[in-house]
C-alpha positions in Angstrom: 128.1 147.9 75.8 126.1 149.8 73.2 124.8 148.3 70.1 127.5 148.5 67.4 128.1 147.3 64.0 131.3 145.3 63.5 133.0 143.8 60.5 135.5 141.2 61.6 138.7 140.8 59.8 139.3 138.2 57.1 141.7 136.0 59.2 139.0 133.4 59.5 138.0 131.5 56.4 134.4 131.7 55.3 132.4 129.2 57.3 129.5 128.9 54.8 128.0 130.8 51.9 127.5 134.3 52.8 123.8 135.3 53.1 122.9 138.9 53.3 119.7 140.4 54.6 116.6 139.2 52.8 115.1 141.7 50.5 111.8 142.1 48.9 111.5 142.0 45.1 108.6 141.9 42.7 107.3 138.4 42.2 104.9 137.1 39.6 101.9 138.2 41.5 103.2 141.6 42.4 103.9 140.8 46.1 107.1 140.7 48.1 109.4 137.7 47.7 112.0 136.5 50.2 115.2 135.2 48.6 116.4 133.3 51.7 114.9 131.5 54.7 117.1 133.5 57.1 114.9 136.1 58.7 117.4 137.7 61.2 120.7 137.0 62.9 123.0 138.8 65.4 125.9 138.2 67.7 125.2 139.0 71.3 128.1 140.0 73.6 127.3 140.5 77.3 123.6 140.7 76.4 124.1 143.5 73.8 123.4 143.0 70.1 126.4 143.3 67.7 125.0 143.6 64.1 127.1 142.1 61.3 126.6 142.1 57.5 126.4 138.4 57.1 125.7 135.3 59.3 129.3 134.1 58.7 130.6 137.4 60.2 128.5 136.9 63.3 129.9 133.4 63.8 133.5 134.5 63.2 132.9 137.4 65.7 131.9 135.1 68.5 134.3 132.2 67.8 137.3 134.4 67.1 136.9 136.5 70.3 137.6 139.8 68.6 136.1 142.0 71.3 138.2 141.0 74.4 141.8 141.0 75.1 141.9 137.4 76.3 140.4 136.2 73.1 137.1 135.1 74.7 134.0 136.8 73.4 131.6 135.2 75.9 128.7 135.6 73.6 126.5 133.6 71.2 124.9 133.9 67.8 121.2 133.7 67.2 120.1 132.8 63.7 116.4 132.8 62.9 115.0 130.9 59.8 111.5 130.5 58.4 110.8 127.2 56.4 114.3 126.7 55.2 115.3 124.4 52.4 117.7 121.4 52.8 120.5 123.4 51.3 120.1 126.4 53.5 119.9 124.4 56.7 122.8 122.2 55.6 125.1 125.3 55.6 124.3 125.9 59.3 124.6 122.2 60.1 128.2 122.2 58.9 129.0 125.3 61.0 127.3 124.5 64.2 127.6 120.7 64.1 123.9 119.9 63.9 122.9 116.2 63.8 121.6 115.0 60.5 118.5 113.5 62.1 117.6 116.8 63.8 118.2 118.6 60.5 115.9 116.3 58.7 113.2 116.9 61.3 113.7 120.7 61.0 113.3 120.6 57.2 110.3 118.4 56.9 108.6 119.5 60.2 105.3 117.7 61.3 107.0 116.5 64.5 105.7 115.9 68.0 106.9 118.3 70.7 110.1 116.8 72.0 113.6 117.6 73.6 116.5 115.6 72.3 120.3 115.9 72.9 122.9 115.3 70.2 126.3 115.5 71.7 126.4 119.2 73.0 123.5 120.4 71.0 119.9 120.3 72.4 117.0 120.1 69.9 113.6 121.3 71.1 110.4 121.0 69.0 107.3 123.0 69.9 103.9 123.3 68.1 102.6 126.7 67.4 98.8 127.4 67.1 96.7 130.1 65.6 92.8 130.5 65.5 92.0 131.9 62.1 89.3 132.1 59.5 90.1 130.2 56.4 87.5 132.2 54.4 85.7 135.6 55.0 82.7 135.0 57.2 83.5 131.3 57.7 84.2 129.4 61.0 87.4 129.9 62.8 89.8 126.9 62.9 92.9 125.9 64.8 96.0 126.0 62.5 99.3 124.6 63.7 102.9 125.2 62.9 106.2 124.3 64.5 109.2 126.0 66.0 112.4 124.0 66.2 115.4 125.2 68.4 118.9 124.1 68.1 120.8 125.2 71.2 124.5 124.9 71.7 127.1 126.6 73.9 127.6 129.6 71.6 124.6 129.6 69.3 120.9 129.3 68.9 119.2 128.5 65.6 115.4 128.8 65.5 113.6 127.3 62.6 109.9 128.3 62.2 107.3 126.6 60.1 103.9 128.1 59.5 102.6 131.7 59.8 102.1 131.8 63.6 104.3 132.9 66.5 106.7 135.2 64.6 109.9 135.5 66.6 110.8 139.1 65.5 108.9 140.6 68.5 110.5 138.0 70.9 113.9 139.1 69.7 113.1 142.7 70.2 111.8 142.2 73.7 114.9 140.2 74.7 117.1 142.9 73.3 115.6 145.4 75.6 116.7 143.2 78.6 120.5 142.8 78.2 120.7 141.2 81.6 118.5 138.3 80.5 120.4 137.9 77.2 123.7 137.8 79.1 122.6 134.5 80.6 123.2 132.8 77.2 121.3 130.7 74.6 119.1 129.4 77.3 117.5 132.8 77.7 116.5 132.6 74.0 115.0 129.2 74.5 112.9 130.4 77.4 111.7 133.5 75.5 110.6 131.4 72.5 108.9 128.8 74.7 107.1 131.6 76.7 105.9 133.1 73.4 104.5 129.8 72.2 102.7 129.1 75.5 101.3 132.6 75.4 99.9 131.7 72.0 98.2 128.7 73.5 96.6 130.9 76.0 95.2 133.2 73.4 93.8 130.4 71.3 92.3 128.7 74.3 90.5 131.9 75.3 89.1 132.3 71.8 87.9 128.7 71.8 86.3 129.3 75.2 84.3 132.2 73.8 83.0 130.1 71.0 82.0 127.3 73.4 80.2 129.8 75.5 78.2 131.0 72.4 77.3 127.4 71.5 76.3 126.6 75.0 74.0 129.7 75.1 72.5 128.8 71.8 71.8 125.2 72.8 70.0 126.2 76.0 68.1 129.2 74.4 64.3 128.9 73.8 65.0 129.3 70.0 65.4 126.0 68.2 68.7 126.1 66.3 70.8 123.3 64.8 74.2 123.6 66.5 75.4 120.0 65.9 77.8 121.0 63.1 79.3 123.8 65.1 79.8 121.5 68.2 81.5 118.8 66.1 83.8 121.5 64.6 84.7 122.8 68.0 85.4 119.3 69.2 87.8 118.8 66.2 89.5 122.1 67.0 89.9 121.2 70.7 91.5 117.9 69.7 93.9 119.8 67.4 94.7 122.2 70.3 95.2 119.3 72.7 97.7 117.6 70.4 99.8 120.7 70.4 99.6 121.5 74.1 99.7 118.1 75.8 102.9 116.7 74.6 105.0 119.8 75.4 104.7 119.3 79.1 107.4 116.6 79.2 110.1 118.4 77.1 109.6 121.6 79.2 110.0 119.7 82.4 113.1 118.0 81.1 114.5 121.3 79.8 114.3 122.8 83.3 116.6 120.0 84.6 119.4 120.4 82.0 122.7 121.6 83.2 123.2 124.1 80.4 120.2 126.1 81.8 121.2 128.7 84.4 119.3 128.8 87.7 117.7 132.1 86.8 116.3 130.7 83.6 115.1 127.6 85.3 112.8 129.7 87.5 111.4 131.4 84.4 111.0 127.9 82.7 109.0 126.7 85.7 106.7 129.6 85.3 106.1 128.7 81.6 105.5 125.2 82.6 102.8 126.4 85.1 101.2 128.3 82.3 101.3 125.3 80.1 99.7 123.2 82.8 96.8 125.7 83.2 96.2 125.7 79.4 96.4 121.9 79.2 93.8 121.6 82.0 91.7 124.2 80.3 91.7 122.4 77.0 90.9 119.1 78.6 88.0 120.7 80.3 86.8 122.0 76.9 86.7 118.5 75.6 84.8 117.2 78.6 82.3 120.1 78.4 81.5 119.7 74.7 80.3 116.1 75.2 77.4 117.1 77.6 76.6 120.1 75.4 76.3 117.8 72.4 74.3 115.4 74.4 72.0 118.2 75.6 71.6 119.4 72.1 70.7 116.0 70.8 68.3 115.6 73.6 66.6 118.9 72.9 66.3 117.9 69.1 64.7 114.6 70.2 62.3 116.4 72.6 61.4 118.9 69.8 60.7 116.1 67.3 58.6 114.4 69.9 56.6 117.6 70.5 56.1 118.0 66.8 54.9 114.4 66.5 52.6 114.8 69.4 51.1 118.0 67.9 50.6 116.3 64.6 48.9 113.4 66.4 46.6 115.7 68.2 45.5 117.5 65.0 45.0 114.1 63.4 42.7 113.0 66.2 40.6 116.2 65.8 40.2 115.5 62.2 39.4 111.9 62.8 36.1 112.5 64.5 34.3 114.3 61.6 36.0 112.0 59.1 34.6 108.9 61.0 31.1 110.3 61.3 31.0 111.4 57.7 32.3 108.0 56.6 29.5 106.3 58.5 26.8 108.4 56.9 28.4 108.0 53.5 27.9 104.3 53.4 24.5 104.8 51.5 22.5 102.1 53.5 18.8 102.5 53.2 17.9 102.0 56.8 20.2 104.3 58.9 19.0 106.2 62.1 17.9 109.8 61.7 18.0 109.8 57.9 14.4 111.0 57.6 14.5 113.3 60.6 14.8 117.0 59.7 17.1 117.8 62.6 19.4 114.9 61.9 21.9 116.9 60.0 22.2 119.7 62.6 22.5 117.1 65.3 25.3 115.3 63.6 27.1 118.6 63.1 26.6 119.5 66.7 28.1 116.2 67.8 31.1 116.7 65.6 31.6 120.2 67.0 31.2 119.2 70.6 33.6 116.3 70.2 36.3 118.3 68.4 36.0 121.2 71.0 36.3 118.7 73.9 39.3 117.0 72.3 41.0 120.4 71.6 40.6 121.6 75.1 41.9 118.2 76.5 44.9 118.4 74.2 45.6 122.0 75.2 45.3 121.2 78.9 47.8 118.4 78.5 50.3 120.5 76.5 49.9 118.7 73.2 48.7 121.8 71.4 
């Protein structure tokens, strides 16, 4: 079926307040302003997108079965939202029967990755990550967001918090593969999970580059202070670990759910394999940064010891003339060689020979 634009009849009552496409208008700072949290929606029939003017039209299209003679549309609705308000999500909750606890989690975010079931609706939470610079020329940091997915028999509602892992490209890639979309809402769940895990891979590779730079700097002959950067990387790795690690259980449980077709289960296992690789990679980063930090601190200690040894060696060199000059400066009347005309050159010679001998000895032992 080709992509069409359908406006269903008015036989079905309005399910919730009609929300049109978001539009940009001038805001106080001159930038675009979005007047609704709804980013995109569509009805999908046999894997093909059917555009409608409102979300309510898409729901009526699927649930009224307007496109088949037997009254069964065999499709689903995909509604995508970005940081919705309580009122906006409450409209969808009434239509799709979303559990109040899951709706509250989707509004406030800051949840651990998890998979829960409320009657016939599955609720999946995933952390998104990005490696960004908070200020120009500053250090890169790991920023996290969240994607929540409500998955039912004839609908998928994706709720995104944060600026990472936009789902527009995911939707467009899926729409180029009608055969995959025809498998139902589980295909959307897999595509979103795959996009999130791919984001983990990109951030993990970027962190790996920074760790390699720090490791090279620590073991270079130039003395640099990398302790601050190492501690920052350890903090970012911990942040990444908190996002990646807890998702393994929900993905594993998702692969075993009955609403997921066998074809999608194969793809989910592939996503789980990628997640396992990233998780092991992140754990290795944490283990690698500890010896790098220890090596750096050891090098700092060795450098300080070398400085102290060099200072002590120069102090010993200056101690010889100071001691001899101090002896002859005591102003006693009877002191050896005071009346001898070669006494002064002799003392200077002794000082010079002693200092040269000490200098050569310190150089031979690596103190200078």
